N, C-alpha and C positions, 0 to 999 in steps of 0.2 A: 504493500500500500504506500502511495506517495505521501510524504510527510507534509502537513499543513505549513504554509508560510504566512508571515505577518507583514502587512503593509499599513503604514500610518499616513494619513493626510491631515496635516496641520492647517486648519481653515482660519484665516484671518477674517473674522466676520466684520470687523471694523477696526480702525486705528484709534477711535475715540476712547478716551479714558478720563476718569474723574481724579486720577492721581497725576503727579508730575515727578515721578521718581527720577532723581538727578542723573542716573546712569542709563536710563532706558534707551535702547537702540531704536525705538519707535518715536523718540521724543518730538521730532519735528512734525509728526502727524497726529499727535494726541488730541488736538482740538478738532480734527476732521471727523464729522459725523457720517460721512459716506459709509454705507453698509451694503453688504451683499444682499441681494433680493432673493425671495423664495424661488422665483423663476430661475435664477442663476444656480441656486442650490439644487434645484431639480435637474438641470442640465449636468451639473457636476456628478450627481448620484448616477444618472443614466450612463454617462461616459465611463465612470468607474465600474459600475455593475457589468456593462457590456464587455469590458476588457477582461476583468479578472474572472468572471464566470466561465469564460471560454478557454481558460488555460487547462492544461492536462494534469493539474494537481490542485488540491483545495487551498483556499486562501482565507485567512482571517483579516478583515478590514476594520481598522479603527480610525474614526474621525475624532480629531482633537480640536475642540473649538477654542479659539484663541483670540487675542486682541492686540493692542488696546485692552479694554476690560469687557469681556464677552457678556457679562451679566448686566451691562447697560442696555442691551437688547431686551425688549419685553419678553417675559416667559412664553407668551403666545407664539413668538417667532420660532422658538425651539420646538414647541409642541407641534406646530405645523410642519416644521422640517422633519421631525421624527415620523409624522404621518406619511409624508412623501417617501421617506426612507423605507418604511414598512411596505409601502405599495411597490416600490421599485426593486428592493432586495427581497423578493418573495419566493425565490427558488429554494428548494430544500437544502441545497449545498451552501447557501449564503450564510455567513456568520459575521455579523456586524456589531460593533460596540462603539460607544460614545464616551469621550472624556472631555473635561473642561478645565482650563487653567485660569484661575480667577484671583484677584487681589482680595476678595471676600469682604469688601467694605459695604456691599449692598446685599442685605439679606432680610427681605420681608417674608411674609408667609408664603406667597406664591413662588418666590425664588427658592425658598427652603424645600418646597414640594418638588420643584423642578430638579434640584440637586439630589433629592431622595429617590424620585420615581423616574426621572427622565434620563439622567446620566449614569453610566456604569461606574465611572471613577471621577474623582474630584481632586484637582491639584490646587493647593493654596500657596501663593507667593508671599513669603514673609522673611525678612532678613534678621529680625530679632535685635540687632545692635547697629548703630551707625546713623540712624535718623535720616536715611535717604529716601524712604518711601513716604512722600508727603503729598498733601492736597495742594491745590493752586494757592491756597492761603498760607502755605508753608507749615501748617499744622501736621503733626505726624499722624499716620493712620493706624499705628500698631495696636493701640488700646482697643479700638473697635474691632480689629481683625481677631485679636485674642478672644474677645467676648463672642464673636461669631463662630470661632472654632469650637468654643464650648457648646454652642447651639447645635453644631454638626454632630458633636459627640453625643449630646443628649438625644438627638434624633436617630442615632445609630447609623449615620452616613459614613461610609468608608472614604477616607481621604488621606493624602500624603502632602508633603510640603516641598517647596523649592526655596532654597536660600542662596543668594548670590554673594559670593565672597568678594570683598573689596577692602581697601585700606582702612575703612572705618570699622570693620567687624572681624578682620582676619586674626587679630590678637585675642579675640574672644572665642576662638574655635572650640575650646574645652567647654565653655558655657553653652555654646550652640548645641554641642553633643549632649550635654546634660539636659537641656530643654527637651530635645526629642526623646531622650531616654525616659524622662519623668512623665512625658505625655503618651508614651507607647505609640509613637508615630513614625512612619517611614519618611525619609527625607532624601532629597537629591541636592547636593551642595556643589554649586557650579562657580567657576571663575567668571569675573566680569566680562561680558560680551562686548564686542566692538561697538563704539558709540555711533550716534547718528551724524555727528559732525566733528571736525577736528577740535581737539582740546576739551571735549565734553567731559572727559574723565580726569582732568587735571586735579590732583589733590587726593584722589581715591583709586587710581589705577594700581594694579598689582602685576608682577611679572610671573612668568611660568614657573620660575624657581620658588617664588613665594607661595604659589598655589601648591606646588609639590610639598613644601615644608608643612603646609596646613594639612594636606592629605596624610602625610606621615604621622602627624599628631593624632589625626582621627583614627588611623589604624592602631596606634599604641593604646588609645582609649578603648577601642573595640576589643582588642585581644586581651586586655587586662580585666574586662568586664565579665561578671558572672551572669549578666542578663543580655539577651539578644537585642541589638539595636540595628535596624535596617537603614544603612547609610550608603547611598549610591554617590560616587562610583567606587567606594571602598569595597563593598560587597562584590561587585563585578570583578575587581582586581584580585581579590582573595580567591574567588572561584577560578580565575585564569591561572594563578600560581598553583593551586591545587591540581587542576587538570594537567599542568605542565609536568607534574611528578606522578600522576596516576596512570598506571598501565591501562591501555584500552580506553582511555578517556576520549571523548569526541574531539576531532580536529576541525577547526573552523577557520575559514578564510573569507573575508568580505569580498565577494565577486560582484561588483556593481554592474558588470556587463551582463551577468546572468540574472541578478535580482537586486532591485533598489528598494529599500525598506521604508524610507521616509521621504515624503514630498511636502513642500509648503505651497499652499494656495493663497496668493495675495488677494486683496479686496477687489482687484480688477480682473481676477481670473488667471493671471499669469502663474504658471507652475514652475517651481524651482526645486533643484536638489538642495539638501540641507546646507552643504558647504557654500552655495552660491546665492543665498537669499538676497533678493532685491537688486541683484546686478542685472541691468536690462540686457546686457550682452550675453547673459547666461540663462535666460528664460527658455524653457522647453516649448513655450507657446501658451495659448489660452485654453484652459480646460473647460470654460463655459461654452466655448464655440467649436472646439476641436476634439474629435474622438481620441481616447487615451493611446490607442495603438499608433496614431500618427505623431503624437507628442514624444514617444520614446523610441521611435524607429526612424530617425532622421540623422543627418550629419551633425547637427548641433548637439544632440544627445550623445552621440558616439564621441564627439570631441571632449565633452565633459567627462565621460567615462574614462577616456585615455588620460586625462589630467589626474583623475583620482588614482588610476593605476600607477602613474608616474610618482605620485606622492608616496604610495605604498612601497614602490620599488626603492625610492631614496632612503626611506626610514625603517622599513620593516624587514626587508629581505635578509638582513644579517642579524636580526634580533633573535635571541635564544627563545623568546616567548611566542614568536610568530607561529600561529597554528593553535595556540591556546588563546592568545589575543588575536582577534580576527584581522586587525589592521584598520578597522572602521574609524578609530579616532583620527588617523592620518588621512584616510580617504575622504572623510566628511568633516574633519575637525577644522577649527579656526586657529588663529595665531595665539589664542589663549593657552594652547596646549603644546606648542612647539616654538622653536626659534631657528633662525637661519644664521649659520656661522659665517666666518670671514670668507670662506670659499664659496658661499652661496648655497650650501647644502643644508637641507632641513634636518634638525635634530629633535627627536621625540623626547621632550623634557618631562612632561607630566606623566604620561602613560607608562613609558618604560621606566621612569624613575620610581614610581610607586610599586611597580612589579618587582623591581630589584630590591627595594626596601622590604617588602613583605617577605620575599624569599629569604633575605638576610635574617629577618626577625624570626621566621619560622625555624631556621637552622639554629639560631642563637638559643631558642627555648626548647629545642629538641623535638620539633613536631614533624620532621621529615620521615613519616612512616604511614602505612596504609590506614591503620585504625584511626589515627588522629585526623587524617584528611577526611575520612568518612564522617567523623564527628563535625568537622567544620562545614562540610557540604550540607549536613542535616540542618545546621543553624541557618545557613544561607537560604534554604528553601522557604523560609517563613516570609510572608507578605510579597511573594514574587509577582503576583498579579498587580499589586499597587505600583511596584517598581516599574513594571512594563508600561503602565499608563503614564508614568512620569518621565518617559524616555526623552521627551522633547522639552526644552526649557523655554 
């Protein structure tokens, strides 16, 4: 039987947002209320369904509703979109889920019901320290978000969080870990993404080496803890090191030519690979107007594929962990994860650095044996579904 594959479509419903987070890569568009229409959503669904339903293996399709702030859209928009989705993805082989990434500042009764009954997974953006997630009035949003997180917990809604590392909170990495530990929440901790304009991050940018140092600290906290805490990308890196030393463990290589697992749909319908978001010269075309097979079977797409393959060749081909690590971070990663040396050669700083550190620490504490690795893998299997939903920041 052919194994099911996952594809995710990150849908930018609108760039409009009620916050003005100082590092936001959408910053220049946060006042723009232009939104995707239901007619465009219907076209998107039809093109996705027509393409993936006709492949010779089953596919799980996940739509991640993003912004801006997606909950600024009235809940009726999503209920109508889900109705369209149910009509279009009506084949017995169709398996579709929906996730949303929200700042969680807007949570009335109808939106709480939407998060509970409409979405399969909820991601909450909260940085905990640094004071960068602010309203237009410069007031911080965090107190309200924490109260709304309690409402989600009281309602039994499954959710995880995303925290963006920056100069203002990176020294509080232990406190960030303890927060998620005490709340029993899964979290994805990501480095600051490229800004919307030059010098936007002045004063709170961090280097790849600073990100690596923070990730090392997270691992040390994780390995010393008697309680499981689901922190991505640490849990992913641990699994990769475990597989590196486990006989008959699966070998994985990110083959963008064969299968691309994440696409971003901009408000205008332009479709991008994750590494090329918003670069007009790197758009695959418009998914509102063009069938999916035409978008990914043309010279533009193959040029983008070749570029990703080149990045893997530069950074991964001689890495001892390649095959346990798929190479995805370099194929689809951004400058937050690597640096270019004086020779113009890419160096995988964050991903390879944390793998080497975990390997070193496992050896240091004597965990290089089959039984210990099985124990580690059992710990990592917790909350795997939530981690999957939070794979895009």
